[in-house]
PyMOL CGO cylinders between C-alpha atoms (Angstrom):
from pymol import cmd
from pymol.cgo import CYLINDER

trace = [
    CYLINDER, 102.31, -95.86, -12.29, 101.08, -94.95, -15.75, 0.3, 1, 1, 1, 1, 1, 1,
    CYLINDER, 101.08, -94.95, -15.75, 103.89, -92.92, -17.32, 0.3, 1, 1, 1, 1, 1, 1,
    CYLINDER, 103.89, -92.92, -17.32, 102.76, -92.57, -20.93, 0.3, 1, 1, 1, 1, 1, 1,
    CYLINDER, 102.76, -92.57, -20.93, 99.69, -93.20, -23.04, 0.3, 1, 1, 1, 1, 1, 1,
    CYLINDER, 99.69, -93.20, -23.04, 99.76, -93.72, -26.80, 0.3, 1, 1, 1, 1, 1, 1,
    CYLINDER, 99.76, -93.72, -26.80, 96.60, -94.21, -28.78, 0.3, 1, 1, 1, 1, 1, 1,
    CYLINDER, 96.60, -94.21, -28.78, 93.85, -92.47, -30.69, 0.3, 1, 1, 1, 1, 1, 1,
    CYLINDER, 93.85, -92.47, -30.69, 92.41, -89.18, -29.51, 0.3, 1, 1, 1, 1, 1, 1,
    CYLINDER, 92.41, -89.18, -29.51, 88.75, -90.08, -28.91, 0.3, 1, 1, 1, 1, 1, 1,
    CYLINDER, 88.75, -90.08, -28.91, 87.34, -86.94, -27.22, 0.3, 1, 1, 1, 1, 1, 1,
    CYLINDER, 87.34, -86.94, -27.22, 88.39, -83.36, -26.55, 0.3, 1, 1, 1, 1, 1, 1,
    CYLINDER, 88.39, -83.36, -26.55, 86.53, -81.26, -23.98, 0.3, 1, 1, 1, 1, 1, 1,
    CYLINDER, 86.53, -81.26, -23.98, 88.86, -78.83, -22.18, 0.3, 1, 1, 1, 1, 1, 1,
    CYLINDER, 88.86, -78.83, -22.18, 90.63, -79.65, -19.96, 0.3, 1, 1, 1, 1, 1, 1,
    CYLINDER, 90.63, -79.65, -19.96, 89.63, -83.31, -20.38, 0.3, 1, 1, 1, 1, 1, 1,
    CYLINDER, 89.63, -83.31, -20.38, 90.66, -85.54, -23.26, 0.3, 1, 1, 1, 1, 1, 1,
    CYLINDER, 90.66, -85.54, -23.26, 90.04, -89.23, -23.83, 0.3, 1, 1, 1, 1, 1, 1,
    CYLINDER, 90.04, -89.23, -23.83, 92.77, -91.41, -25.31, 0.3, 1, 1, 1, 1, 1, 1,
    CYLINDER, 92.77, -91.41, -25.31, 91.67, -94.76, -26.72, 0.3, 1, 1, 1, 1, 1, 1,
    CYLINDER, 91.67, -94.76, -26.72, 94.48, -97.24, -26.09, 0.3, 1, 1, 1, 1, 1, 1,
    CYLINDER, 94.48, -97.24, -26.09, 93.58, -100.54, -27.77, 0.3, 1, 1, 1, 1, 1, 1,
    CYLINDER, 93.58, -100.54, -27.77, 89.89, -100.20, -26.88, 0.3, 1, 1, 1, 1, 1, 1,
    CYLINDER, 89.89, -100.20, -26.88, 90.35, -98.79, -23.38, 0.3, 1, 1, 1, 1, 1, 1,
    CYLINDER, 90.35, -98.79, -23.38, 89.47, -95.10, -23.02, 0.3, 1, 1, 1, 1, 1, 1,
    CYLINDER, 89.47, -95.10, -23.02, 91.62, -93.17, -20.55, 0.3, 1, 1, 1, 1, 1, 1,
    CYLINDER, 91.62, -93.17, -20.55, 90.29, -89.81, -19.35, 0.3, 1, 1, 1, 1, 1, 1,
    CYLINDER, 90.29, -89.81, -19.35, 93.21, -87.40, -18.98, 0.3, 1, 1, 1, 1, 1, 1,
    CYLINDER, 93.21, -87.40, -18.98, 93.22, -83.82, -17.71, 0.3, 1, 1, 1, 1, 1, 1,
    CYLINDER, 93.22, -83.82, -17.71, 95.66, -81.65, -19.66, 0.3, 1, 1, 1, 1, 1, 1,
    CYLINDER, 95.66, -81.65, -19.66, 96.83, -78.03, -19.37, 0.3, 1, 1, 1, 1, 1, 1,
    CYLINDER, 96.83, -78.03, -19.37, 95.66, -75.72, -22.13, 0.3, 1, 1, 1, 1, 1, 1,
    CYLINDER, 95.66, -75.72, -22.13, 99.22, -75.54, -23.49, 0.3, 1, 1, 1, 1, 1, 1,
    CYLINDER, 99.22, -75.54, -23.49, 98.96, -79.25, -24.27, 0.3, 1, 1, 1, 1, 1, 1,
    CYLINDER, 98.96, -79.25, -24.27, 95.30, -79.09, -25.33, 0.3, 1, 1, 1, 1, 1, 1,
    CYLINDER, 95.30, -79.09, -25.33, 95.93, -76.53, -28.08, 0.3, 1, 1, 1, 1, 1, 1,
    CYLINDER, 95.93, -76.53, -28.08, 98.75, -78.65, -29.55, 0.3, 1, 1, 1, 1, 1, 1,
    CYLINDER, 98.75, -78.65, -29.55, 96.81, -81.92, -29.71, 0.3, 1, 1, 1, 1, 1, 1,
    CYLINDER, 96.81, -81.92, -29.71, 96.07, -83.54, -33.08, 0.3, 1, 1, 1, 1, 1, 1,
    CYLINDER, 96.07, -83.54, -33.08, 92.51, -83.87, -34.40, 0.3, 1, 1, 1, 1, 1, 1,
    CYLINDER, 92.51, -83.87, -34.40, 89.98, -86.43, -33.19, 0.3, 1, 1, 1, 1, 1, 1,
    CYLINDER, 89.98, -86.43, -33.19, 90.76, -89.95, -34.36, 0.3, 1, 1, 1, 1, 1, 1,
    CYLINDER, 90.76, -89.95, -34.36, 94.47, -89.21, -34.84, 0.3, 1, 1, 1, 1, 1, 1,
    CYLINDER, 94.47, -89.21, -34.84, 97.34, -90.80, -32.91, 0.3, 1, 1, 1, 1, 1, 1,
    CYLINDER, 97.34, -90.80, -32.91, 98.54, -89.03, -29.80, 0.3, 1, 1, 1, 1, 1, 1,
    CYLINDER, 98.54, -89.03, -29.80, 101.18, -89.78, -27.19, 0.3, 1, 1, 1, 1, 1, 1,
    CYLINDER, 101.18, -89.78, -27.19, 100.97, -88.12, -23.78, 0.3, 1, 1, 1, 1, 1, 1,
    CYLINDER, 100.97, -88.12, -23.78, 103.36, -88.28, -20.85, 0.3, 1, 1, 1, 1, 1, 1,
    CYLINDER, 103.36, -88.28, -20.85, 101.25, -88.79, -17.74, 0.3, 1, 1, 1, 1, 1, 1,
    CYLINDER, 101.25, -88.79, -17.74, 101.19, -88.35, -14.00, 0.3, 1, 1, 1, 1, 1, 1,
    CYLINDER, 101.19, -88.35, -14.00, 98.80, -90.49, -11.94, 0.3, 1, 1, 1, 1, 1, 1,
    CYLINDER, 98.80, -90.49, -11.94, 97.33, -89.10, -8.72, 0.3, 1, 1, 1, 1, 1, 1,
    CYLINDER, 97.33, -89.10, -8.72, 95.71, -91.65, -6.43, 0.3, 1, 1, 1, 1, 1, 1,
    CYLINDER, 95.71, -91.65, -6.43, 93.25, -90.25, -3.93, 0.3, 1, 1, 1, 1, 1, 1,
    CYLINDER, 93.25, -90.25, -3.93, 90.91, -92.00, -1.54, 0.3, 1, 1, 1, 1, 1, 1,
    CYLINDER, 90.91, -92.00, -1.54, 87.94, -91.32, -3.82, 0.3, 1, 1, 1, 1, 1, 1,
    CYLINDER, 87.94, -91.32, -3.82, 89.53, -91.27, -7.30, 0.3, 1, 1, 1, 1, 1, 1,
    CYLINDER, 89.53, -91.27, -7.30, 92.45, -92.12, -9.55, 0.3, 1, 1, 1, 1, 1, 1,
    CYLINDER, 92.45, -92.12, -9.55, 93.23, -89.05, -11.68, 0.3, 1, 1, 1, 1, 1, 1,
    CYLINDER, 93.23, -89.05, -11.68, 95.44, -88.98, -14.75, 0.3, 1, 1, 1, 1, 1, 1,
    CYLINDER, 95.44, -88.98, -14.75, 97.14, -85.79, -15.94, 0.3, 1, 1, 1, 1, 1, 1,
    CYLINDER, 97.14, -85.79, -15.94, 98.76, -85.62, -19.37, 0.3, 1, 1, 1, 1, 1, 1,
    CYLINDER, 98.76, -85.62, -19.37, 101.46, -83.51, -21.03, 0.3, 1, 1, 1, 1, 1, 1,
    CYLINDER, 101.46, -83.51, -21.03, 103.05, -83.32, -24.47, 0.3, 1, 1, 1, 1, 1, 1,
    CYLINDER, 103.05, -83.32, -24.47, 106.54, -82.46, -23.18, 0.3, 1, 1, 1, 1, 1, 1,
    CYLINDER, 106.54, -82.46, -23.18, 108.80, -83.71, -20.43, 0.3, 1, 1, 1, 1, 1, 1,
    CYLINDER, 108.80, -83.71, -20.43, 109.32, -80.10, -19.30, 0.3, 1, 1, 1, 1, 1, 1,
    CYLINDER, 109.32, -80.10, -19.30, 105.58, -79.63, -18.68, 0.3, 1, 1, 1, 1, 1, 1,
    CYLINDER, 105.58, -79.63, -18.68, 105.33, -82.86, -16.68, 0.3, 1, 1, 1, 1, 1, 1,
    CYLINDER, 105.33, -82.86, -16.68, 108.46, -82.05, -14.66, 0.3, 1, 1, 1, 1, 1, 1,
    CYLINDER, 108.46, -82.05, -14.66, 107.15, -78.58, -13.87, 0.3, 1, 1, 1, 1, 1, 1,
    CYLINDER, 107.15, -78.58, -13.87, 103.76, -80.03, -12.90, 0.3, 1, 1, 1, 1, 1, 1,
    CYLINDER, 103.76, -80.03, -12.90, 105.50, -82.41, -10.50, 0.3, 1, 1, 1, 1, 1, 1,
    CYLINDER, 105.50, -82.41, -10.50, 107.50, -79.56, -8.95, 0.3, 1, 1, 1, 1, 1, 1,
    CYLINDER, 107.50, -79.56, -8.95, 104.34, -77.49, -8.54, 0.3, 1, 1, 1, 1, 1, 1,
    CYLINDER, 104.34, -77.49, -8.54, 102.31, -80.18, -6.75, 0.3, 1, 1, 1, 1, 1, 1,
    CYLINDER, 102.31, -80.18, -6.75, 105.12, -80.65, -4.20, 0.3, 1, 1, 1, 1, 1, 1,
    CYLINDER, 105.12, -80.65, -4.20, 104.36, -77.17, -2.88, 0.3, 1, 1, 1, 1, 1, 1,
    CYLINDER, 104.36, -77.17, -2.88, 102.01, -76.94, 0.09, 0.3, 1, 1, 1, 1, 1, 1,
    CYLINDER, 102.01, -76.94, 0.09, 98.66, -75.51, -1.00, 0.3, 1, 1, 1, 1, 1, 1,
    CYLINDER, 98.66, -75.51, -1.00, 99.20, -76.26, -4.70, 0.3, 1, 1, 1, 1, 1, 1,
    CYLINDER, 99.20, -76.26, -4.70, 97.23, -79.27, -5.86, 0.3, 1, 1, 1, 1, 1, 1,
    CYLINDER, 97.23, -79.27, -5.86, 96.95, -80.80, -9.31, 0.3, 1, 1, 1, 1, 1, 1,
    CYLINDER, 96.95, -80.80, -9.31, 94.10, -78.47, -10.38, 0.3, 1, 1, 1, 1, 1, 1,
    CYLINDER, 94.10, -78.47, -10.38, 96.08, -75.36, -9.39, 0.3, 1, 1, 1, 1, 1, 1,
    CYLINDER, 96.08, -75.36, -9.39, 99.18, -76.73, -11.12, 0.3, 1, 1, 1, 1, 1, 1,
    CYLINDER, 99.18, -76.73, -11.12, 97.13, -77.28, -14.30, 0.3, 1, 1, 1, 1, 1, 1,
    CYLINDER, 97.13, -77.28, -14.30, 95.81, -73.71, -14.03, 0.3, 1, 1, 1, 1, 1, 1,
    CYLINDER, 95.81, -73.71, -14.03, 99.37, -72.38, -13.74, 0.3, 1, 1, 1, 1, 1, 1,
    CYLINDER, 99.37, -72.38, -13.74, 100.54, -74.39, -16.77, 0.3, 1, 1, 1, 1, 1, 1,
    CYLINDER, 100.54, -74.39, -16.77, 97.45, -73.27, -18.68, 0.3, 1, 1, 1, 1, 1, 1,
    CYLINDER, 97.45, -73.27, -18.68, 98.12, -69.61, -17.91, 0.3, 1, 1, 1, 1, 1, 1,
    CYLINDER, 98.12, -69.61, -17.91, 101.89, -69.62, -18.36, 0.3, 1, 1, 1, 1, 1, 1,
    CYLINDER, 101.89, -69.62, -18.36, 104.21, -71.65, -20.57, 0.3, 1, 1, 1, 1, 1, 1,
    CYLINDER, 104.21, -71.65, -20.57, 107.04, -73.46, -18.82, 0.3, 1, 1, 1, 1, 1, 1,
    CYLINDER, 107.04, -73.46, -18.82, 109.45, -70.83, -20.18, 0.3, 1, 1, 1, 1, 1, 1,
    CYLINDER, 109.45, -70.83, -20.18, 107.27, -67.97, -18.88, 0.3, 1, 1, 1, 1, 1, 1,
    CYLINDER, 107.27, -67.97, -18.88, 106.92, -69.60, -15.47, 0.3, 1, 1, 1, 1, 1, 1,
    CYLINDER, 106.92, -69.60, -15.47, 110.67, -70.22, -15.27, 0.3, 1, 1, 1, 1, 1, 1,
    CYLINDER, 110.67, -70.22, -15.27, 111.37, -66.58, -16.22, 0.3, 1, 1, 1, 1, 1, 1,
    CYLINDER, 111.37, -66.58, -16.22, 108.84, -65.28, -13.66, 0.3, 1, 1, 1, 1, 1, 1,
    CYLINDER, 108.84, -65.28, -13.66, 110.44, -67.40, -10.93, 0.3, 1, 1, 1, 1, 1, 1,
    CYLINDER, 110.44, -67.40, -10.93, 114.00, -66.36, -11.80, 0.3, 1, 1, 1, 1, 1, 1,
    CYLINDER, 114.00, -66.36, -11.80, 112.98, -62.66, -11.95, 0.3, 1, 1, 1, 1, 1, 1,
    CYLINDER, 112.98, -62.66, -11.95, 110.84, -63.03, -8.80, 0.3, 1, 1, 1, 1, 1, 1,
    CYLINDER, 110.84, -63.03, -8.80, 107.77, -61.58, -10.57, 0.3, 1, 1, 1, 1, 1, 1,
    CYLINDER, 107.77, -61.58, -10.57, 104.93, -62.35, -8.16, 0.3, 1, 1, 1, 1, 1, 1,
    CYLINDER, 104.93, -62.35, -8.16, 102.57, -60.07, -10.07, 0.3, 1, 1, 1, 1, 1, 1,
    CYLINDER, 102.57, -60.07, -10.07, 102.97, -62.21, -13.19, 0.3, 1, 1, 1, 1, 1, 1,
    CYLINDER, 102.97, -62.21, -13.19, 101.95, -65.31, -11.23, 0.3, 1, 1, 1, 1, 1, 1,
    CYLINDER, 101.95, -65.31, -11.23, 98.93, -63.53, -9.71, 0.3, 1, 1, 1, 1, 1, 1,
    CYLINDER, 98.93, -63.53, -9.71, 97.49, -63.03, -13.20, 0.3, 1, 1, 1, 1, 1, 1,
    CYLINDER, 97.49, -63.03, -13.20, 96.77, -66.78, -13.29, 0.3, 1, 1, 1, 1, 1, 1,
    CYLINDER, 96.77, -66.78, -13.29, 93.20, -67.45, -12.07, 0.3, 1, 1, 1, 1, 1, 1,
    CYLINDER, 93.20, -67.45, -12.07, 93.22, -68.91, -8.56, 0.3, 1, 1, 1, 1, 1, 1,
    CYLINDER, 93.22, -68.91, -8.56, 96.69, -67.62, -7.63, 0.3, 1, 1, 1, 1, 1, 1,
    CYLINDER, 96.69, -67.62, -7.63, 96.64, -64.99, -4.92, 0.3, 1, 1, 1, 1, 1, 1,
    CYLINDER, 96.64, -64.99, -4.92, 99.45, -62.99, -3.37, 0.3, 1, 1, 1, 1, 1, 1,
    CYLINDER, 99.45, -62.99, -3.37, 100.34, -65.59, -0.72, 0.3, 1, 1, 1, 1, 1, 1,
    CYLINDER, 100.34, -65.59, -0.72, 100.39, -68.48, -3.17, 0.3, 1, 1, 1, 1, 1, 1,
    CYLINDER, 100.39, -68.48, -3.17, 102.47, -66.44, -5.63, 0.3, 1, 1, 1, 1, 1, 1,
    CYLINDER, 102.47, -66.44, -5.63, 104.99, -65.65, -2.87, 0.3, 1, 1, 1, 1, 1, 1,
    CYLINDER, 104.99, -65.65, -2.87, 105.13, -69.33, -1.87, 0.3, 1, 1, 1, 1, 1, 1,
    CYLINDER, 105.13, -69.33, -1.87, 105.72, -70.33, -5.51, 0.3, 1, 1, 1, 1, 1, 1,
    CYLINDER, 105.72, -70.33, -5.51, 108.52, -67.78, -5.87, 0.3, 1, 1, 1, 1, 1, 1,
    CYLINDER, 108.52, -67.78, -5.87, 110.18, -68.99, -2.68, 0.3, 1, 1, 1, 1, 1, 1,
    CYLINDER, 110.18, -68.99, -2.68, 109.86, -72.74, -3.18, 0.3, 1, 1, 1, 1, 1, 1,
    CYLINDER, 109.86, -72.74, -3.18, 110.56, -72.89, -6.93, 0.3, 1, 1, 1, 1, 1, 1,
    CYLINDER, 110.56, -72.89, -6.93, 113.61, -70.60, -6.88, 0.3, 1, 1, 1, 1, 1, 1,
    CYLINDER, 113.61, -70.60, -6.88, 116.47, -72.55, -8.44, 0.3, 1, 1, 1, 1, 1, 1,
    CYLINDER, 116.47, -72.55, -8.44, 114.28, -75.58, -9.23, 0.3, 1, 1, 1, 1, 1, 1,
    CYLINDER, 114.28, -75.58, -9.23, 113.08, -74.45, -12.65, 0.3, 1, 1, 1, 1, 1, 1,
    CYLINDER, 113.08, -74.45, -12.65, 116.30, -74.06, -14.58, 0.3, 1, 1, 1, 1, 1, 1,
    CYLINDER, 116.30, -74.06, -14.58, 116.67, -72.36, -17.93, 0.3, 1, 1, 1, 1, 1, 1,
    CYLINDER, 116.67, -72.36, -17.93, 116.75, -75.78, -19.61, 0.3, 1, 1, 1, 1, 1, 1,
    CYLINDER, 116.75, -75.78, -19.61, 113.11, -76.37, -18.59, 0.3, 1, 1, 1, 1, 1, 1,
    CYLINDER, 113.11, -76.37, -18.59, 112.06, -73.27, -20.46, 0.3, 1, 1, 1, 1, 1, 1,
    CYLINDER, 112.06, -73.27, -20.46, 114.00, -74.12, -23.60, 0.3, 1, 1, 1, 1, 1, 1,
    CYLINDER, 114.00, -74.12, -23.60, 112.12, -75.47, -26.58, 0.3, 1, 1, 1, 1, 1, 1,
    CYLINDER, 112.12, -75.47, -26.58, 112.26, -79.23, -26.54, 0.3, 1, 1, 1, 1, 1, 1,
    CYLINDER, 112.26, -79.23, -26.54, 112.96, -81.45, -29.48, 0.3, 1, 1, 1, 1, 1, 1,
    CYLINDER, 112.96, -81.45, -29.48, 109.78, -82.96, -30.84, 0.3, 1, 1, 1, 1, 1, 1,
    CYLINDER, 109.78, -82.96, -30.84, 109.83, -86.72, -30.47, 0.3, 1, 1, 1, 1, 1, 1,
    CYLINDER, 109.83, -86.72, -30.47, 108.60, -88.13, -33.76, 0.3, 1, 1, 1, 1, 1, 1,
    CYLINDER, 108.60, -88.13, -33.76, 107.97, -91.80, -32.97, 0.3, 1, 1, 1, 1, 1, 1,
    CYLINDER, 107.97, -91.80, -32.97, 107.05, -93.99, -30.03, 0.3, 1, 1, 1, 1, 1, 1,
    CYLINDER, 107.05, -93.99, -30.03, 110.50, -95.63, -30.27, 0.3, 1, 1, 1, 1, 1, 1,
    CYLINDER, 110.50, -95.63, -30.27, 112.20, -92.23, -29.99, 0.3, 1, 1, 1, 1, 1, 1,
    CYLINDER, 112.20, -92.23, -29.99, 109.98, -91.33, -27.03, 0.3, 1, 1, 1, 1, 1, 1,
    CYLINDER, 109.98, -91.33, -27.03, 110.91, -94.62, -25.34, 0.3, 1, 1, 1, 1, 1, 1,
    CYLINDER, 110.91, -94.62, -25.34, 114.62, -93.94, -25.91, 0.3, 1, 1, 1, 1, 1, 1,
    CYLINDER, 114.62, -93.94, -25.91, 114.38, -90.46, -24.36, 0.3, 1, 1, 1, 1, 1, 1,
    CYLINDER, 114.38, -90.46, -24.36, 112.39, -91.84, -21.40, 0.3, 1, 1, 1, 1, 1, 1,
    CYLINDER, 112.39, -91.84, -21.40, 114.95, -94.60, -20.83, 0.3, 1, 1, 1, 1, 1, 1,
    CYLINDER, 114.95, -94.60, -20.83, 117.85, -92.12, -20.88, 0.3, 1, 1, 1, 1, 1, 1,
    CYLINDER, 117.85, -92.12, -20.88, 116.06, -89.86, -18.43, 0.3, 1, 1, 1, 1, 1, 1,
    CYLINDER, 116.06, -89.86, -18.43, 115.34, -92.83, -16.16, 0.3, 1, 1, 1, 1, 1, 1,
    CYLINDER, 115.34, -92.83, -16.16, 119.10, -93.49, -16.19, 0.3, 1, 1, 1, 1, 1, 1,
    CYLINDER, 119.10, -93.49, -16.19, 119.73, -89.98, -14.87, 0.3, 1, 1, 1, 1, 1, 1,
    CYLINDER, 119.73, -89.98, -14.87, 120.34, -87.93, -18.02, 0.3, 1, 1, 1, 1, 1, 1,
    CYLINDER, 120.34, -87.93, -18.02, 118.49, -84.65, -18.40, 0.3, 1, 1, 1, 1, 1, 1,
    CYLINDER, 118.49, -84.65, -18.40, 116.09, -83.99, -21.29, 0.3, 1, 1, 1, 1, 1, 1,
    CYLINDER, 116.09, -83.99, -21.29, 118.56, -81.73, -23.09, 0.3, 1, 1, 1, 1, 1, 1,
    CYLINDER, 118.56, -81.73, -23.09, 121.29, -84.43, -23.19, 0.3, 1, 1, 1, 1, 1, 1,
    CYLINDER, 121.29, -84.43, -23.19, 118.79, -87.17, -24.08, 0.3, 1, 1, 1, 1, 1, 1,
    CYLINDER, 118.79, -87.17, -24.08, 117.40, -85.07, -26.97, 0.3, 1, 1, 1, 1, 1, 1,
    CYLINDER, 117.40, -85.07, -26.97, 120.91, -84.27, -28.21, 0.3, 1, 1, 1, 1, 1, 1,
    CYLINDER, 120.91, -84.27, -28.21, 121.80, -87.98, -28.20, 0.3, 1, 1, 1, 1, 1, 1,
    CYLINDER, 121.80, -87.98, -28.20, 118.54, -88.78, -30.02, 0.3, 1, 1, 1, 1, 1, 1,
    CYLINDER, 118.54, -88.78, -30.02, 119.44, -86.40, -32.85, 0.3, 1, 1, 1, 1, 1, 1,
    CYLINDER, 119.44, -86.40, -32.85, 122.60, -88.42, -33.54, 0.3, 1, 1, 1, 1, 1, 1,
    CYLINDER, 122.60, -88.42, -33.54, 120.66, -91.68, -34.02, 0.3, 1, 1, 1, 1, 1, 1,
    CYLINDER, 120.66, -91.68, -34.02, 119.28, -93.03, -37.29, 0.3, 1, 1, 1, 1, 1, 1,
    CYLINDER, 119.28, -93.03, -37.29, 115.58, -92.17, -37.71, 0.3, 1, 1, 1, 1, 1, 1,
    CYLINDER, 115.58, -92.17, -37.71, 114.45, -95.80, -37.96, 0.3, 1, 1, 1, 1, 1, 1,
    CYLINDER, 114.45, -95.80, -37.96, 116.45, -97.18, -35.02, 0.3, 1, 1, 1, 1, 1, 1,
    CYLINDER, 116.45, -97.18, -35.02, 114.74, -99.61, -32.63, 0.3, 1, 1, 1, 1, 1, 1,
    CYLINDER, 114.74, -99.61, -32.63, 114.40, -98.93, -28.91, 0.3, 1, 1, 1, 1, 1, 1,
    CYLINDER, 114.40, -98.93, -28.91, 117.07, -101.31, -27.55, 0.3, 1, 1, 1, 1, 1, 1,
    CYLINDER, 117.07, -101.31, -27.55, 119.61, -100.48, -30.27, 0.3, 1, 1, 1, 1, 1, 1,
    CYLINDER, 119.61, -100.48, -30.27, 118.82, -96.76, -29.91, 0.3, 1, 1, 1, 1, 1, 1,
    CYLINDER, 118.82, -96.76, -29.91, 119.45, -96.84, -26.17, 0.3, 1, 1, 1, 1, 1, 1,
    CYLINDER, 119.45, -96.84, -26.17, 122.81, -98.60, -26.70, 0.3, 1, 1, 1, 1, 1, 1,
    CYLINDER, 122.81, -98.60, -26.70, 123.89, -96.08, -29.35, 0.3, 1, 1, 1, 1, 1, 1,
    CYLINDER, 123.89, -96.08, -29.35, 122.70, -93.13, -27.30, 0.3, 1, 1, 1, 1, 1, 1,
    CYLINDER, 122.70, -93.13, -27.30, 124.59, -94.33, -24.23, 0.3, 1, 1, 1, 1, 1, 1,
    CYLINDER, 124.59, -94.33, -24.23, 127.76, -94.68, -26.33, 0.3, 1, 1, 1, 1, 1, 1,
    CYLINDER, 127.76, -94.68, -26.33, 127.39, -91.12, -27.62, 0.3, 1, 1, 1, 1, 1, 1,
    CYLINDER, 127.39, -91.12, -27.62, 126.73, -89.78, -24.11, 0.3, 1, 1, 1, 1, 1, 1,
    CYLINDER, 126.73, -89.78, -24.11, 129.60, -91.78, -22.60, 0.3, 1, 1, 1, 1, 1, 1,
]
cmd.load_cgo(trace, "trace")
């Protein structure tokens, strides 16, 4: 599984971007919320990814935040919602807006997203109720370095949520290495 790509942004053509990682160009589909926050061509970028393996293709989807990727993964679990529909939803609504629409049971808000009809909106409301908590809609701490991103990912892999991992990251020195950062973060969370 490819979980994260870090490299130079080589191409931008919505919704597709190409990330050059040490000479290998990875084509990644991104929601518009991610696309509009990408750096300029030739600049460094780090994307969290989700790999979909189909019989005829291997498709990579990229996100700037853990909340976007988590929401994408929840969306594609729903019958009738594939990766393209999930990208359309995340392009039409922010994670916070989607979470609010689900908690308020606003099917009409979901139907404003291209490709989402009444039945799909009702299915989304039913199946996502209680799965998109308020913490998913909260603004996430921007991860400044690859080391900090690795620390957050490691903490989340150990079962901590993004909010706790980000809070622990704030208590660490800015130039801390990955292994030392994980140890210090675990001490602060323990």
